[in-house]
N, C-alpha and C positions, 0 to 999 in steps of 0.2 A: 504494500500500500504506500503510495507516494503522497505526501502531504505538501501541497504548494501554497495553500492559503488557509488561514484559520479564522473562523468567526464563532460567535457564541452558538449559533445554530449547528455549525459543523461539529463543534465540541459536544453538544448535546447528542447529536446523531452518533458520534463515536462512542459515547458512554452507553447509549442504548445497545450498540453492537458489541460492547465488551472491551473497547479500546479505552485505556485509562489516561489520565492527565499527563503522567510522565511520558507515556508513549506519544501522545499528540505533540508535546513540546519538543522532545528529541527528534521525533519524526519530521517535524516542521523544519528543524535546524539541520537535519542530516546533510543535505547538499552543501550548505555553507560550512559545515564542520568536516567535510570530506568523507562522509560515511554513506554506506548503502542504506536506503530507507528501511528495507526489511530487517537488516541487521540492527538498526537503531531501535526499531519497535521491539525486537526480541530482547535486546540488552536492557531496555528500560521497563520491561513488562512486570517486574516485581516491585517497582517503586511507587505505583499509584497509591493514593490515599495515605501518604506518609508511610509507605511500606505496609499498608493496611494495618497500621498501628497508631495512626495519628501523629507520627513524628514529622520530620522535615517534609513539607509539602511536595507531592510528586512533581508539580510544575517546576519547583526549584531544583529538585534532583535532576530532572530532565535537562533543564537549562545548564546546570553545572556540568553535566556530562558533555553537553555540546561545547561548552567553553573549554573543557579539558581536551576534547578532541581537536579543537581548532588551535588552541594556544598552549596546550600542556607540554610537558617534558617527559622524557623516558630514560634519560641517561644521567648518571651521577655527575654533579658539577655543572648542570645546566641552570645556573643561578639566574641568569637573565630571563630565561623562559619561565622559570618557576615564579619569579617576581611578577612577570607579566600576567600569567594565568591567575595568580592570587589577587592581583589588582583588578582583573576583570571579574573575578568571583566577588570581591568586596563591592565593586560598583554595581553588579547585578543585585546583590543582597540589599544594598542601600536603597536602590530605586524600588525594589520590590517591597521592602518594609515601609517605605514612605507611603505606599498605597495601602498595604494590608496590615501594617503594624507588627508583623511577625512573619517568619518563614515556616512556622510549625502548623501543620494541617489542623490539628484539634483547636488551636487558637484562632485560626482563620474561620473555621466553621462554627466554633463555639461548642463543639461536641467531639467526642473521641470515637471514631468509627470502629475501633477495636472492642468497644463495649456494646453489647447487644441493646441495652436500653438507650444508649446514645445514638446508635445506628437507627433505631426505630424513630427517634426524633428527627434525625437527618432526613430520613425518607418521608416522614409526615410533613415536614416543612419544605420538602422538595429542594434541599440545599445543593444536592449533586447536580441539579439541572438549573439552578438560579445563580448560586455563588460560584461554583467550580468553573463553569464556562467562561465567566468573566476573568477568573484567575488565570486560566489557560491563555486567553487572549492577551492579558497584561504581560505574562511571562514571555510570550512570543514577540510582543512589541519591544520589550526591553532587549531581548536577544537581537532583534533587528538593529537596534541602536549600537550594540556592543560588538557585533560580528561584521 
């Protein structure tokens, strides 16, 4: 699945089909990061919903993976590349938290999806289809600025 454009409706449709926030974000950035789209979707498939434990938002995880692929380092002593990728990470997180006050899924949603009683509230309040698509779009917009 190749993702070239992201909108709230597109994100909702992906969620309905079982594609998660982390996958949409990394899939969207795959070409810019030099990755194959299908590989990006597979790599990011366990990070949605804050790793389904309400931890770091899947959108943030997907974005950080994209930044790592584009700007990251793989050899000892690559201090310049390390500094660059960490600066990009910090800039992404600063822009993201300016909008959402946190990078943590359960803080963004106000509920912890790893707890059945909280997941019930998330579903009753339709947060996965109202809040999460906005977060996906914001993460992709920030990536556009940084990549």
